[in-house]
N, C-alpha and C positions, 0 to 999 in steps of 0.2 A: 131277666136273661143276662147271663154273664158274657162279657166280651173279652176274648183273648187277643192280644196284639203280638204279632210275630212276623217273620219274613221267611222265605223259602231257602235263602242262602245269602252269603256275603262274599264280596271280592276277596280273593286269596292273597294277592300280591303284596298288599300293605300300602300305606300312605306314600311311601317313597320306594316302592318296588323292592322291599326287603327280601321277599321270597326269591325273586329273580336273581338277586345278588348272591343269596345263599346257595341256590341250586347251581348256578354257573360257577361259583367258587368251588363247589364240590366236584363238578365235572373237571375243572382245571387242576384239581389237587390242592387248592389253597384252603379249602374248608374240609374238615374231617366229617365222617358220617355222624359222629356224636354232636359236633358243632351244628351240623345241618338239622339234626333232630331237636337240639336245644333251642336254636334260633326259631324254628318253626313252632315249637311249643309256646314260646313267648309271643310270637305273632298271633297265634290263636287266642291266647289270653287277652291280648290287647284288643282284638276284634270283639270278643265277647263283652269285655268291659265297656267298650263304646256302645254296643247295642243296649246293654243293660242301663247305661246312663240316661237313655231316653225313655226308659220305663217299659220296654218290651217285656211281656210276661212270660215268654218262652223263647229260647234261643236255639237256632239250628246248629247241630254239630255233625261232623262227618262230611261237611261240604268243602273242607280244606283238602288240597291235593298238591303233591309235589309236581305233578305233570298234567294229569287229566283224570276226571272222575270216572269215566267209562273204563279207562285202563285200571283204575283202582278196583272197580267192581269185578272186572275180569280176573285180575290178579288175586283178589280175595277169594274168588270161587275156584281157583286153580286152573283157569283157562290159560295155560302157559304153553304155547306151541313147542313142539319137540326141538326146534332149532335153538331155543333159549335154555334148554335143559343143561347144556354144556356150561352155561354161565352160572356162577354162584348165585342162588336165589334165596340165600339166608338173610341177605340185607337188601340193598336197593339196586345192586348191579344188574340183575335180570330184569327188574322193573324198568330201569332206565334204558336197557337194551331194547326192550319192547317198544319204548317210546321214541328212541332216536337212533337205534342201531348201535352196534359195537364192533370196532375193528381194532384188534390188538395182535399185531403180527408176532410179538414176543411170545405169546401163549397160544398162538394158532387159532384165534377166534375172529371170525368175520361174518357177522349176521346183520341183515338189514332190519329196519324197524317194521312194525305193523303198518298197514295202510292207514292213511289219515283222511278223514272226510269232514265236511262242514256239519256242525251241530244244528240240524234242522235248517232254519233260514237265518242263522246268525253268522257272524264272522269268527266264531269260536270253532276250533277244530278238535275232533275227538279221534282217538285211536280205535280202529275197528278190530274187535276180537275175532279170532279165527277158531272155529269149532270143527273138529275132525270127526269122522265116522265113529272112531273108537274113543271118543272123548270121555274122560273121567273127570269128576268134579270133587273137590274137597275144600274144606275151609283152610285157606292158605294164609290169610291175614285177618287179624282182629282189629284193624286200624280204627274202625268206627266205634267199637267198644272201648278201646283205649282213650279215644278223644271224648267220648261221653263221660268216662270216669274223670278225665281232666276237668271238664266243666263242672261236674258234681263236686269235685274237691274244692273248687273255687266258689261254691255256694250258689250256682246258677240252676234254674229249672231249664232243662235241656231236652231237645227232641232230636234223636238220631235221624240222619238223612241217608237213605240207601236207594240206589238205582234198582228198580223192581226187576224181578226175574223175567217177566215177559218182554219188557223193553230191552233188557240186556241181550237176550237172544235175538230179538227182532233187529237190533242194531248190529249184530254180529254177521259174519259171512262164513260160508262153508270153506273149510281149509282146502288148499290145493291138493288134488288127488282124492278128495272125498266127495260124496254125493248127497249125504243127508242134510236136510235143511236144519239150521240151528234150533228152530222152535220145536223140532221133533225130539230134542233132548230135554225138554222141560221137566219131565218126571224125574230124570236123573239129577237135575240141578236143584230141585226144590228142597231136598233134605239138607243141602248146604245152607239155604236161607233159614230153614227151621232151626238148625243148629246155631246160626248167627243170632237170630232173633231170640232164641232161648237164652243166649249169653247176655243180650241186652236186657231182657226181662229180669234175669238174675242180678244184673247190676243196678236195677231200680228204675229202668226206663218205663214210662207210662204210655207214651205215644211214640210211634215210629212213622216218619214221613217216607212213604214208599213212592218214589218218582216213577211214573209210567207215562212218559211224554208221547209215546206212540199213540196214545188215545186221541191226540190232536190230528192224527192222519186219517185218510180213508182206509179203513180196515175191512177185510173180508170177515164179516160176522160169523160165517160158518167155521172159520179157523180160529179167530181171536176170542170170540165169546166163550167157547168151551175152554180155551187155554187160560183165560183170566179166571174163569170159574174154578178150574182145577187148582190154579196157583193159590188163590185166596181162600179157598176151602181148606187147603192143607195148612196155609199159614195161620188160619184162624185157630188151629189146634194149640198154638203156643199160648199158654196160660198167662194172663196178666198184662197182655199188650193190646194197645189200641192202634189201628192203622189209619193214617190219613192218606188216601189215594190221591195222588197229585199228578196233574197234567198241566201243560202250559203252552204258550206260543200260539194259541188259537182256541177255537170252539171244539167241544167234544162232538157236537152234531149228532149223527145217528148212533154214535157209540154211547151216548148218555143214557139211553133207556136201559141198556143192560149193565152198564158200569154202575149205575145208581143202585142196582139190586145186588151187587157183590157183597159178601160178608166182611165189610170194612166198617169203620166207625165214623169216618168223615170223608168228604169229597171236596177237593180244592177246585175252584173255578177261576180261570183267567178272565176277569171281567173287564180287562183292557182290550185285548185282541179277540176275546171270545164272548163279548157281552151279549151277543144274540142268543146265547144259551140260557140266560137268566130265567126267563118266564117258564121255560120247560123244566129247568132245574128245580124251581120252587114247587112245581107240580110232581116231579118224578122222584126227587130225593126224599126218602122216608124221614119223618120228623124226628126219629130217634138218632139220626146221623148229623154230625156237625157239618155245617157249610163253612168252608174257608173261602172268604171273599177276597180274591186277588184284585184289589182296587188301585194299588199304586204301581205304576208302570216300571217294571224292572229293565226294560229294553231301551228306553229313551231318557233324555235328561231334562225335560221340561217340567216345571212345577206342576203338580196335579191341581186340578180345579177341585179343591176340597169340598166346597159347597155342593158341587155336582155329585161327587163320589159319596158324600154324606147322605144325599138324597137316596142313592142306590142302596146304601147300607140300611137306612130307615125302611126302605121297601122290603128288604130281605127279612129284617127283624119283624116287621108288621105282618108278613105272610107266615111267620113261623112262631107265633105266640105259644108259649109253654112248650116249645120244642127244645131240641138239643141246642147247645150254645152256638153262637156265630163267632167266627174268628175274623179279624181284620188282618190282611196279609198283603205281601207284594204279589204282583201278577206272576212272576217267575223269580228265579234267583237273581240277586243283585250282582252276580258275577259279570253281567254285561254292562254295568255302570261303572264310571270312575269312582274312586274311593271317597273323596270329600271335596266340597267347594272351598273349604277354608284356605288352601294355598292360592286360590284364585283372587282373593281380596288384594287389591292393588294392581292386579294384572288385568282383570276385566273391569269394564266400567260398571257403575252401580246399577244402571238400568238392566244391563244384560245379566248381571249377577242375580237380580231379582226374578229373572225368568227361569233360572236353572235349578236343578235338584239332582245331586249325585247320591251315591249310596248312603252316606251318613245322613243326608237331608231326607232321603226316602224313608229311612228308619224313623225319623222324627214325624214324617207325614203319617205313617202307619199309627204311631202312638197318638197323634192328635185326633185322628178319626175315631180311634177306640175311646179316647177320653171324652170326645164330644157327645157320644151316646149317653154316657152316664152323668156327665156334668159339663154341659156346653160352656157355662160361664168360666170354667177353669181354663179353657183354651180360646176364649172369645178374641183375645188380642191376636193370637196366631192365625185364627180364621180370617180376621179382618185384614191382616197384613197379606195373607195369601190371596184374598180376593183383589186387593189393590194391585198386586204383582201380575195376576192373571189379566186384569183389565189393562194394565200398562202395556203388556205385550200385544193385546188385541188392537189397541189404538195407536201403537207406535208408527210414526211416519217413516221409520227406517226400514220397514218390512217390504213395502211395495215400490216397484220401479215401473211406471207405466210403459216406458219405451221397450223394456224387456218383454212385457206381456203382449204388447202390440206386435212386436217382431215375431214372436212365436205364433200368434193367431194368424199372421199373414202368410204362413208357409203354404206351398202347394206341392203337388205330387213330384215335381221335378227336384225338389229339395232332398228327396230320399232315394235318388237313382243315379248310378254311375253313368258315364257317357256311353259306354259300350258294355256288351256282355263279357263274362269272364274269359271265354276262349279268345276273344279279340284282344283283350287287355294282356293276357298271358303271352301272346305272340309278340306284342310290342315290348313288354317288359323283358322278355328273353333277349331280344335284340339290343335293348338299352343297357341292361345290367350285365349280360354276358357271364352269368354264374355257371359254375360247373354242375354236373350231375350230383345229386345228393348234397346240396349246399349246406354248410355248417353255420350255425349262429348260436348266440345265447339269448336269454330272455330279456336282459336289460341291465340289472344291477350287478356290480362287482363288489368285493369285500369292503365293508365299512370298517376299516382298520382303526386301531387305537389312535393312530396319527390323524386320521380323518376326523374322528370324533373330538380329539383334542383341539385341532385347528378350528373346528366349528364352535366349540365352547369358548375358545379365546376370542374369536370374532364377536360372539354375542356379548362377551364381557367387556369388549373394547380393547382387549390386549393386542388384537390384530386389527389393522386398518382394513377397510374394504378392498383397497388395492392389493394389500398383502394376501388377504384371503383369496381373492380371485386368482392371483398368481399361483397360490398353492393348488387351487382346484384345477387350473390349467395344466400344471405340472403332473398332477395325478391322472388327469384325463389323457394326456399325451402318453404317459408311461403305460396306461391300460391299453390304449389303442395299439401302440407299438408292440406290446406283448401279444395281443390277439393276432396281429399281422404275422409276427414271427412264428406263432403256433400253427398257422395255417387256416385259421377261421376265415370264412368267406364274406359274411355280412357282419360288420362289427357294431359295437355299442360304445357309448362314451363312459359308461360305468356308474353314472348317477351319483357322483360323490357330493354334489351340491344338495342332495335331497335326503331328508331324514326319513321320509315315508312317501310312498307313491301317491297317496291321496292328500296328505297334509301339504305337500309341496304345492300342488295345484290350488288347493283352497287358499293358501297364503297369497296367491296372485289373482284371486277372483273376488269380486264384490258379492256381498251376501253371506260371507263366512266370518266367524270369529274363532279364535284358537285359545285353548286352555294351556296353563303352565304344567299341570300334573294330571291331566285327564286321561290317564293310562287305563286301558282295559286289556285283559289277557286274550291273545289270539290262539296260541298253541304253546304247550310246554312252558318255557320261560320267556317266550316272545310276547312282548306287549306292544300295542299300538295306541296312538293318541288321536282319536278321530276328531276332525274338525266339526264345528257346529254350523249347520246351515240355518240361518235365522230369517233370511229374506230372499227376495228375487236375486238371481245369479247373473252376473255379466262379467266380461273380460275387458278391463280397462286398457291393458297393454299386452304385447306378446310376452309369453312366459318362458319359452325354451329356445327361441330362434337363435339368439346369440351363441348359446352353448353348442347348439347343433352345428352351426356354421364353423365354429372353432374346431369341433371334433372332426368334421368332414375335412377340414384343412390339414389335419394330422394324418389323413389317409388318402393320398391322391389317387390311389389305384383301386381301392375297394370302397363300397358304399358303407356309410355309418348310419344306422337307423335313428330317425327322430323318435323319441320315446314319450308317449303320452298315456295317461290313464283315461279309460272310457267313462262315459256319463253314468252308466248303471253302477259301475264299481265306485265311482266318487260318491254316488248317492248311497249305496249300500254300506260303505265303510265310513260314513259320516253319521252324526246325530242329526236327523232331518226334521225340519219344521213339520208340524202336524196340522197346520191350518189350511193346507191345500193338498190336492192329490199328489202323490209321489211322482206320477207320470208327468205332471206339469213341471215340477222341479227338475226332473231328469231332462225334459226338453230344453229348459233354460241352460243347463250345464252342457247339453249337446251343442247348442249354438256357440257357446264359448269355445269348446274343443274344435268345432268346425272352423272357426276363425283361425285357430292356431294351426290346424292341419294345412289350410290354404296358405298361410304365411310361411310355413316350413317348406312347402313345395316351391313357393316363389323364391325362397332363399337357396334353392338348389338341392334340397334333400330329396333323394329318389326313393327311399324306403322309409315308411312311417308306420310305427306300431302303436295301436290304440288298444291297450290291455283291457280285457273284460273278465277277469277271474271270478267276479262276483255275480255273473249273470245267472248261473244256476242257483246260487245261494238265495237270490231274490225270488225264486219260484215259489208261489204260494203253497201252503201245506195241503190244500184241498184241490183236487183235480178240476172241480167246477170253476175254479178261479184261474186256471192255467192260461186259457186262451187270451183273456184280456191282458194279463201281464206280459205274455210273450209278444203280443202285438205291439205294445208300446215300447218294450225293451229292445226289440229288433228295430223299430222305427227310430229310436233315439241314437242307436249305434250308426245306422245308415245316415241319419241327419249329420252326425259328426264326421263321417268319412267320405261322403260322396261328392264333395266339392272339388275333387282333384282330376287331373288328366289321366288318360289311359296308361301312360308310361310310369306313373307313380304307383308303386307297389304298397298296398295296405296290408299290414299284418295285424293279427290280434292274438291274444293269449288267454287260455283258460286253465284252471288248476283245482285239484283237490275237491272234486264233487263227482257225482255220478251223472254223466252227461247224456246217457242213452235216452232219457226222457225228453231231452230238448234238442236232440241232434237235428231234427228238421228245422228248428228255429236257428241253430248255428249255421246251417246251410243258407238260410235266408238272409244272414248278415251280409253276404256277398263280399266277404273279405278275399283278398288274393291268396293269402297264406295264413293258416292258423297253426300256432304251437300250443300243445295241449298236454297236460300232465298224464302220464301213462305208466311209469315204471312201478309205482306202488300199488297199482290196482290190478295186477295180474293180467295186463293187456286186455282189460274189459272193453277198451275202446275198439278192439278188433271186431267184437260182436256188433257194435253200432255201425261200423263201416260195412260189415257184411250185410246188415239189414237195410241200412239207409243209403249206402254209397256216398262218395264225396268226390266231386269233380275238380275242385280247386286243389291248391297245394297245401300240404299239411306236414307238421313236424311233431310227431308224438315223442314225448320225453324219453330219453334213453337212460337217465339215472336220476335218483332222488337227491335233491339238494338240501333237504331238511335233516339229513344225517351226515355226520362227519366222515363216514367211510368213503374210500375211493373205489369206484367201480373198476373192474378189470376190463381190458380190451375184449376178452372172451365173453364176459357177461353182457356187455353192450352189443357185441357183434351178434350174439344169439337173439337178442331182443330186436335188433335191426333186421335180421334175416326173417323173423316172423312177420314184421311189418311189411316187408316187400312182397309177401304173398297176397296182400290185400290192397296195397297202394302202388300205382304205377311208378316206376323208377323216376320218371321225369317230374313227378309231383311230390316226391318224398324228401324231407329235410331231416338233418341230424342236429339235435339240440338237447340241453338238459330239460328237466321238468319245470323249473321255475328260476327266478332270479337268484343271484349268488351273494346277496348282501350279507347274510348271516354266516357265511363260511370264511375260512382263512385262506390266504393266498397259496400256501403250499398245496393244500388239497385241491383247490380250484385249478391250479396249473396242471397237476398230475391228472385230474379227472378230464379236463378239456383236451389235454394232449392225447389221452386214450380215445376220447370221442372223435377227434380228427383222424386218428389212425383207423378207426372203424369206417369212417366215410371214405378215406383214401383206398382202403382195401376193397370196399364195396364197389367203387368206381372201376378198379382193376378187374374185379370179378365180372362185372357187368360188361366191360369192354371185351373180355375174353369170350 
């Protein structure tokens, strides 16, 4: 039996975030469109060469994207909403307008971006295609064909990667003013896929990886089984192509029985997060179909236990003697892993380095597993070294802190409950804070300017002393608070100039974390994050934000300044998390650390404390059967973090860029005094949740999208605010942006927030009348 070694996809950004620099240079006018294309082509070639150097027998192509692979698929199929038709779509202008909006007063263009949502339960964000009732489809881009030809010309055996037609429509939404569900357009979309796949066949492709990740969800078989059958029966008519039906992030479950019968040539199994499928898969997948065994975790950074995964591979091969080939693969695309461990040598200690595996190392792990089947002796040294590293982590004394575990085990019900019910707290807080009707605030961060980044870099290099750096941060904080006060905002923030990232900052101050030098992963568009690594039990040795919060409040004697913290679920979700204990236990440890910080902030005189939980929806399991257990512990850890304060202390939290309707009951159970929540990019879907579930506490649905550089007008935000007032009592409604302002520039921030304050002031006058 032949063994193919491959991966489902590779990180796009490059070892030093080269793509980020190219794309942002293009947006700023410093890089031409041709330079963007040439630089990207070289980056793809470098990535293919790296994969080939480890002996992968087939390379994925088409996984590269300037912005987002779902946006790529929609653009290629001609799903370009009417508002972008005014933008030149012969190059990249319309494409980027769909991703980030476009505001050009000189030529009279002002279009917001598409809605952005979390990609399943990851911290990657995708752009949500909009499908209208009269939607037409046409092949608008041959990007994947062009990239396949690039790889061919370089001598590689390549496999095009395409987001499948069913998932593309299932992940889309009905355009505003339309009523037809996107999946009802499947018959009209399929000819575009047939045309595209025909071009791939003509170019010499043998296999196409068709990603259908919705197969990992609970699907209505009455709807999706015929949709998949229709799609793949039609695609099977393309002569000369073989299809690898690919799903990831979990088990196929009930979908496996009918997915295995589709007219495709191979089925990919995520055997890291969906290992429960294996026995059924060996029975249900016909022996003439390839099984692609996703044995190397694309979602986390721990070294695989190769002996364990090799045993699984042997089991698959043993069950399929004289059947179609077996492929060794990553569980999902390596998009969610940092590029390479090599830059971490000298930064991380040798023991920790031995525990980790980034994208480049995962490629090697795939190759080792494949080689071990045909010639174990050829990789005996690598297997032995891997086993030693796995054992080292299991036995390390750095992992466990008995005092932390004992404190968590000793908690009782009082640790999860505020002193009084919300209505009592609200009355006390109104008397204490004396905020106006429709109070205004922001979510936390303000622009991280070139000057801020330069000062941070100089401090890290030793060119600025600690005293000089702290003086710089104090000056930036003071300027930020003074501007907010002058602009008329009611609850201020300090701007977070000392923080590179809302999770990394806290991890740097907690025990049980380590940090990488270049462990960047893509979050959305050109935005990258560097998740900390949780390797052991978590505790807080010292206060993390109290001194900064006290200074910030001293800059604003008449208005409250929020203490800004990141919540335990978000710290968990946006880190690479240890896999040797339940995630709920790690989250509980983080919650205790945040609780201590909340209590210390209150003791320091901070009257409003925000504990952000934008990732709470992201962490929701893909299968509804798993919802209840997750929501129980995620609500518990938030309450554990926030309930140690008095009634007069106002607790805020924040959510963004997910569909919260499914968890709105859990959001209510958090018992926060105020929630701010993304709203502007999702067509006010939040209003539906409010109508169904109600919400008695205070709430600030976002009035404008901060991920776009466009400035919203007063009229635009006023219309949105008026709609909200129909569902939310005036005394409970706040005015704020969708999210933090870190990635924006000061001119647009000032103009946008000035408009937002004008909306609130006008609403107060109208309400008084």
